C-alpha positions in Angstrom: 19.4 0.6 -40.3 19.8 4.5 -40.8 19.5 4.6 -36.7 21.8 1.9 -35.8 24.3 3.7 -38.3 23.9 6.8 -36.8 24.4 5.0 -33.3 27.4 3.6 -34.6 29.2 6.7 -35.8 28.5 8.2 -32.3 30.4 5.0 -30.8 33.1 5.6 -33.1 33.3 9.6 -32.1 33.1 8.5 -27.9 35.8 6.0 -28.3 39.8 7.3 -27.9 40.6 6.5 -31.6 42.4 9.6 -33.9 40.4 10.3 -36.9 42.7 9.9 -39.5 42.0 12.5 -42.8 42.7 10.0 -46.0 42.1 13.2 -48.6 43.0 17.1 -47.5 39.5 18.5 -46.9 38.0 21.9 -46.2 35.1 23.5 -44.0 32.3 24.3 -45.9 32.4 27.6 -45.2 35.6 27.8 -47.4 34.4 27.0 -50.8 33.8 28.0 -54.8 31.2 31.2 -54.1 32.8 32.4 -51.3 34.0 36.0 -50.2 37.1 36.4 -48.2 37.0 39.9 -46.7 39.6 42.2 -48.1 42.1 44.6 -47.2 42.6 41.8 -44.5 44.6 37.9 -44.0 42.4 36.0 -44.5 42.6 32.4 -42.9 42.4 29.1 -45.0 42.1 26.1 -42.7 41.1 22.3 -43.5 42.4 19.1 -42.5 44.7 16.2 -44.2 47.0 13.0 -42.7 49.2 14.0 -40.0 52.6 15.5 -41.8 50.9 15.9 -45.2 52.4 18.6 -47.2 49.4 20.7 -48.2 50.1 23.8 -51.0 47.2 26.7 -51.3 47.6 28.6 -54.4 45.6 31.2 -55.7 45.4 32.3 -58.7 43.0 35.2 -61.5 40.4 33.1 -63.4 42.5 32.6 -66.4 44.2 30.6 -68.2 48.1 30.4 -68.2 48.8 32.9 -65.4 51.2 33.0 -62.7 49.8 32.5 -59.1 49.2 35.6 -57.5 49.9 33.9 -54.1 51.4 30.1 -53.2 52.5 28.3 -50.0 53.3 24.9 -49.0 52.8 23.7 -44.7 52.6 20.6 -43.1 49.6 19.2 -41.0 50.2 18.5 -37.4 49.6 15.4 -35.7 45.9 15.7 -35.6 45.9 16.3 -39.3 44.9 20.2 -38.6 46.7 23.0 -41.3 46.3 26.8 -41.2 47.3 29.3 -43.6 46.5 33.4 -44.0 46.4 34.5 -47.4 47.8 38.0 -48.1 45.7 41.2 -47.9 44.0 42.0 -51.2 42.4 44.3 -52.3 38.1 43.8 -53.6 37.9 42.1 -56.8 38.0 38.6 -58.6 36.9 36.0 -59.6 39.8 33.8 -58.1 40.5 30.3 -58.5 41.8 28.7 -54.9 43.6 25.5 -55.5 43.9 23.4 -52.0 46.7 20.1 -52.5 47.8 17.2 -51.2 47.1 13.8 -51.8 44.2 15.3 -53.1 43.4 18.5 -55.6 40.4 20.8 -54.3 39.5 23.8 -56.8 37.7 26.1 -55.9 36.3 28.4 -58.1 34.4 31.7 -58.6 35.6 33.6 -55.5 35.7 37.2 -54.6 37.5 39.5 -52.4 34.8 42.0 -50.8 33.0 42.7 -47.8 32.0 39.9 -45.0 29.4 40.1 -42.4 27.7 37.8 -40.1 24.3 38.0 -39.4 22.6 36.0 -36.6 19.8 36.3 -33.6 16.2 35.1 -33.9 13.3 35.2 -35.7 13.7 38.7 -36.7 17.1 38.3 -38.4 15.7 34.6 -39.5 12.8 36.5 -41.2 12.9 35.3 -44.8 12.8 37.7 -47.6 9.6 35.6 -49.4 7.7 36.5 -46.2 8.5 40.3 -45.9 7.3 43.7 -47.5 6.7 43.4 -51.0 8.4 39.9 -51.7 7.6 39.0 -55.3 9.1 42.3 -56.5 12.3 42.0 -53.9 12.5 38.2 -55.2 12.1 39.0 -58.9 14.5 42.1 -58.9 17.5 39.6 -56.8 20.1 39.5 -59.5 23.2 40.5 -57.5 25.9 38.1 -58.6 28.4 39.8 -56.4 26.7 39.5 -53.2 26.9 35.6 -51.6 25.0 34.3 -49.5 26.1 31.3 -46.9 23.2 30.0 -44.9 23.8 27.6 -42.0 21.6 24.9 -41.2 19.9 24.9 -37.2 21.8 22.4 -35.5 22.2 22.9 -31.7 25.3 21.4 -29.8 26.9 20.2 -26.9 30.6 20.4 -28.3 32.5 23.1 -30.6 31.5 22.3 -33.6 34.4 22.0 -36.6 31.9 22.0 -39.9 28.0 22.8 -41.0 26.0 21.9 -43.7 25.9 24.9 -46.3 27.1 26.4 -49.5 28.0 29.5 -50.9 25.1 30.9 -53.1 25.1 33.8 -55.9 21.9 35.8 -55.1 19.6 35.1 -57.6 15.5 34.9 -56.9 16.1 31.1 -56.4 18.4 31.8 -53.8 17.1 34.8 -51.9 13.4 34.2 -51.0 14.8 31.7 -48.3 17.1 33.9 -47.1 17.3 36.3 -44.0 15.0 39.9 -44.9 17.5 41.9 -42.7 21.0 40.7 -43.8 20.1 40.8 -47.4 18.8 44.7 -47.6 21.3 45.4 -45.5 23.7 43.5 -48.0 22.2 45.3 -51.3 22.8 48.9 -49.1 26.2 48.4 -48.8 27.0 47.1 -52.3 25.4 49.7 -53.7 27.4 52.4 -51.9 30.8 50.5 -51.9 30.6 48.8 -55.2 32.4 46.0 -53.9 31.7 42.2 -53.5 29.0 41.4 -50.0 29.2 38.0 -48.4 26.4 37.5 -46.2 26.9 34.8 -43.6 23.1 33.6 -41.8 23.5 31.8 -38.9 19.5 33.0 -37.3 16.9 30.6 -35.2 13.9 31.9 -34.3 12.7 31.6 -30.9 16.0 31.4 -29.1 17.3 33.5 -26.3 20.7 34.8 -25.8 22.7 32.4 -24.0 22.9 29.7 -26.8 25.1 32.2 -29.1 27.1 33.0 -26.7 30.8 31.1 -26.2 32.2 30.3 -22.8 34.7 32.9 -22.9 32.3 35.6 -23.1 29.9 34.0 -20.1 33.7 33.7 -18.1 34.3 37.5 -18.4 30.6 38.8 -17.4 30.8 38.7 -13.4 26.7 38.6 -13.5 26.9 35.7 -15.6 28.8 33.5 -13.3 25.9 31.2 -12.5 25.4 30.4 -15.9 29.2 29.9 -17.0 29.3 27.3 -14.1 26.4 25.5 -15.4 28.5 24.9 -18.4 31.1 24.2 -17.0 29.5 21.5 -14.4 27.2 20.0 -17.0 30.8 19.4 -19.5 32.7 18.2 -16.3 29.6 15.4 -15.4 29.3 14.2 -19.0 32.8 13.6 -19.0 32.8 11.8 -15.7 30.1 9.7 -17.2 30.9 8.7 -20.0 33.5 5.5 -19.5 30.1 4.1 -17.9 28.1 4.9 -20.9 30.9 4.1 -23.3 30.6 0.3 -21.6 26.9 0.6 -21.9 27.0 1.2 -25.5 29.8 -1.7 -25.9 27.2 -3.9 -24.8 24.5 -2.8 -26.7 26.7 -3.1 -29.9 27.5 -6.8 -29.2 23.9 -7.3 -28.2 22.6 -6.0 -31.5 25.0 -7.7 -33.5 24.3 -11.0 -32.2 20.4 -10.0 -33.1 21.1 -9.3 -36.4 22.6 -12.3 -37.2 19.5 -14.4 -35.1 17.2 -12.2 -36.6 16.2 -11.9 -32.8 14.3 -8.6 -31.7 16.6 -5.2 -31.4 16.8 -3.1 -28.6 17.1 1.1 -28.2 20.8 2.0 -27.7 21.3 3.3 -24.2 20.4 7.5 -23.9 23.5 9.8 -24.7 22.7 13.1 -25.2 24.8 16.1 -24.2 22.7 17.8 -21.5 23.3 21.4 -23.8 22.6 19.8 -26.9 19.4 22.0 -27.3 18.9 25.2 -28.8 18.1 27.3 -25.8 20.5 25.7 -23.5 23.5 27.9 -23.1 26.1 27.8 -25.5 24.6 25.4 -27.7 24.2 27.4 -31.1 27.5 28.9 -30.6 28.8 25.3 -30.4 26.8 24.5 -33.5 26.3 27.5 -35.4 28.9 29.9 -34.8 31.9 27.9 -34.0 32.5 26.0 -36.9 33.2 29.3 -39.1 36.1 30.3 -37.0 38.5 32.0 -38.3 36.6 33.1 -40.9 37.7 36.6 -41.7 34.8 38.6 -41.3 33.8 42.5 -41.2 31.8 42.7 -38.8 28.4 41.1 -37.6 24.6 41.5 -37.3 22.3 41.2 -34.5 18.7 40.6 -34.3 17.6 39.5 -30.9 15.9 39.8 -27.5 12.6 39.1 -27.5 13.0 35.6 -26.0 14.8 37.5 -23.4 12.2 40.1 -22.7 12.0 39.3 -18.8 15.6 40.1 -18.6 15.9 43.7 -18.3 19.3 45.2 -17.4 20.6 41.9 -17.2 20.1 41.9 -20.6 22.9 44.3 -20.8 25.2 41.9 -19.3 24.4 39.4 -21.6 25.3 41.2 -24.5 28.2 42.6 -23.1 29.5 38.8 -23.3 28.0 37.7 -26.4 29.8 41.2 -28.0 33.2 40.3 -26.8 32.8 36.4 -26.6 32.5 36.5 -30.3 35.5 39.0 -30.4 37.7 37.5 -28.5 36.9 33.8 -30.2 37.5 35.8 -33.4 40.4 37.2 -32.8 40.4 40.7 -34.8 39.7 43.0 -32.2 36.6 45.0 -31.4 35.0 44.4 -35.1 31.8 46.0 -35.5 29.3 44.7 -33.9 25.3 46.5 -35.2 22.2 45.6 -33.5 18.3 46.3 -33.9 16.8 47.9 -31.2 13.0 45.8 -30.6 9.9 47.1 -32.4 7.4 48.0 -30.1 4.8 44.7 -29.5 1.6 43.8 -27.7 3.0 41.2 -25.9 0.3 39.3 -23.7 0.2 35.9 -21.6 3.4 36.1 -18.8 5.0 39.3 -20.5 1.9 41.4 -19.7 3.9 43.8 -18.2 4.2 46.5 -20.8 7.2 48.2 -19.1 9.1 44.6 -19.6 10.1 46.0 -23.7 11.1 49.5 -22.2 13.6 47.8 -20.2 15.3 45.9 -23.0 15.3 48.9 -25.2 17.4 50.7 -22.2 19.6 47.2 -21.7 20.2 47.6 -25.9 20.5 51.3 -25.5 23.3 51.2 -22.5 25.3 48.2 -25.0 26.3 51.3 -27.0 28.7 51.9 -24.4 30.6 48.9 -25.5 33.2 49.8 -28.4 32.4 50.0 -32.2 28.6 49.4 -31.8 26.0 50.6 -33.3 21.8 50.3 -32.5 18.9 50.9 -35.0 15.5 52.0 -33.9 13.0 50.5 -35.2 10.0 52.1 -32.6 8.4 53.8 -35.8 8.2 50.8 -38.5 7.0 48.0 -36.0 3.6 46.0 -35.9 1.8 46.6 -32.2 -0.2 43.2 -33.7 2.6 41.6 -35.0 5.9 40.6 -33.8 7.4 39.9 -37.3 7.0 43.7 -38.5 7.0 43.3 -42.2 9.5 46.3 -43.5 12.9 44.7 -43.1 14.1 46.8 -45.8 14.1 49.6 -43.6 15.8 47.6 -41.3 18.7 46.6 -43.0 18.8 50.0 -44.5 19.3 51.4 -40.5 21.9 49.3 -39.9 23.5 49.9 -43.1 23.9 53.5 -42.2 26.2 52.4 -39.4 28.2 50.5 -40.9 28.4 53.0 -43.8 29.0 55.6 -41.3 31.4 54.4 -38.3 33.0 51.0 -40.3 33.5 52.6 -43.7 34.1 56.4 -43.3 31.0 58.0 -44.6 31.1 61.6 -43.1 27.7 62.7 -45.5 25.8 59.9 -43.4 23.2 60.5 -40.7 23.3 56.7 -39.1 21.6 57.4 -36.0 18.5 58.8 -34.5 18.8 61.0 -31.3 19.9 59.6 -28.1 19.1 61.0 -24.8 22.4 62.8 -23.1 21.5 65.2 -20.4 18.3 66.7 -18.3 18.5 70.4 -16.8 15.6 71.1 -15.0 14.7 75.3 -15.4 11.7 76.4 -12.7 8.9 73.6 -13.7 10.2 72.4 -16.9 12.7 70.2 -17.9 15.1 70.5 -21.1 16.7 67.5 -22.3 19.9 67.0 -24.9 20.4 64.9 -27.9 23.6 62.8 -29.4 22.8 62.1 -33.1 20.8 65.1 -33.9 21.4 65.2 -37.5 20.3 68.7 -39.0 17.8 69.3 -36.7 15.0 67.9 -34.4 11.5 67.0 -35.7 8.1 65.5 -35.3 7.2 62.9 -37.8 3.7 64.0 -38.7 4.1 67.9 -37.7 2.0 67.2 -34.9 3.3 67.9 -31.3 5.6 65.3 -30.1 4.3 62.5 -28.6 4.6 59.7 -25.8 6.9 62.7 -23.2 5.8 62.0 -19.7 7.3 64.1 -16.5 7.2 62.8 -13.1 7.8 65.2 -10.0 9.2 64.7 -6.0 6.4 62.0 -5.8 7.7 59.6 -8.4 4.4 59.7 -10.7 4.7 60.3 -14.4 2.1 62.2 -16.4 1.5 62.9 -19.4 3.7 65.8 -20.7 4.0 68.4 -23.4 7.1 68.5 -25.0 8.4 71.0 -27.5 11.5 71.4 -29.7 13.6 74.2 -29.1 16.4 74.6 -31.4 18.5 71.4 -30.4 16.8 70.4 -27.5 13.0 69.4 -26.3 11.6 71.5 -23.1 8.9 69.1 -21.7 6.2 69.8 -19.1 2.8 69.4 -17.5 0.8 71.9 -15.9 0.5 69.0 -13.2 4.1 69.1 -12.3 5.9 72.5 -10.9 8.7 70.9 -9.8 9.5 68.0 -12.3 12.3 65.6 -11.4 12.5 63.5 -14.0 11.2 62.2 -17.8 10.6 59.0 -19.6 10.0 58.9 -23.5 8.3 56.0 -24.8 8.5 54.2 -21.8 5.7 51.8 -22.9 5.6 48.7 -25.1 2.8 50.0 -27.3 4.9 53.8 -28.0 5.9 54.1 -31.3 6.4 58.2 -30.9 6.9 60.7 -33.6 10.2 62.2 -32.2 12.7 62.0 -34.8 15.6 63.9 -36.6 15.2 65.8 -39.9 17.2 62.4 -41.3 13.6 60.4 -40.5 15.8 58.6 -38.0 13.8 58.1 -34.7 14.7 58.6 -31.2 15.3 55.9 -29.0 13.1 56.0 -25.8 14.5 56.5 -22.7 14.3 57.5 -18.9 16.1 59.7 -16.8 15.1 58.2 -14.0 16.4 54.7 -12.2 13.0 54.0 -10.1 
């Protein structure tokens, strides 16, 4: 019977009838316990009957106080309405009332910093499955850090809502939440002393393409084939709907008759959208990102790439599509977008090539050329035998360092380890310079620097000696008299010891493009 009801709902959605809202409703991301972005006009939106007057009121949570903000607007012909709250300083709690033919009252609302946290399994990875989980869960009493966990539902079309709710951080709510997101948020909370809102929308094993909106794909020429695929699928699905509707209508008539007569039932004609799968382009954007638009955010965190391991530099193009696509649909300009460089891991099977991972590292590093981006390097906190390293505390902390330095203007925070800048051949050596050297360069374990290689004109790399010389590194090998290129950490199992004095590791790189 449940299946029959579901089929009938599908039929109604495919019909030409206009949906009519009998009551004022809100998307679930607009709810009690939410954190709204401070110092920014925060959109509040929802649905009502066409032409219905909707009044939105924001008040302090105290009796007999004048509203801080109140406005009335009229829902459009399709029942949509939206208003923007005035920019508010961090604080609360507040009550938000939405009144039309009915009244909705949202309580315990705060203003603070809101971040969306997305990606595949290492972002989804829970606090309960991470390092020191028992102690971390027991200590998770942060009522001003709020959590919103979006369920894993793909869709062929952009959806309006998700089945989720905001909650305060407690031992009961944090255990299944993203560890990286939580440790990032906790670091911000302790440093900024303002409420933090974390929106976790992640799915293990997923590629980057499903998270990317069509606008992002359309803007990157290298992804024209993927964009055309999405366009063609949507056009074909629409073109086939009239015949499918006829089949469904016939099935409904037959099923009604069968139910009345107690006869055997038949399956409803298949009508699954071709993009409704978590690995198809745009499917997770449609089902797990679009429903929270245009919720005001400060920025985004991203931890993904394992499922795109064989992409090489094409992954850089896909990152451009994701980042610029999200920025376009959010309409908040070039908001901060910080991501995690994948940790070393001994990939086997079809991904056994040990250089696939360095090529993804290279693509991720290249993405730093996009404005307002940052990358947390993790070569020193991985696990070569486990694709899910358990030390999520440090991953979250390193992402927070980028945010503190670049988003919140903390000049006293070193946010990155050394990033390759340039090289110069000096006789039989090559001198390397770096950005983000912090207060100086060093070896993590006081041993000679590891995972440096050097090559001559034959393009054959050999192990090299690397020595720190002030703010530079000098690389050489007795086997190479006329060096022309250097590689660092260029192997999937590389766990180099080169870092700055603030303890942040250098990102792998190569000076060649062979």
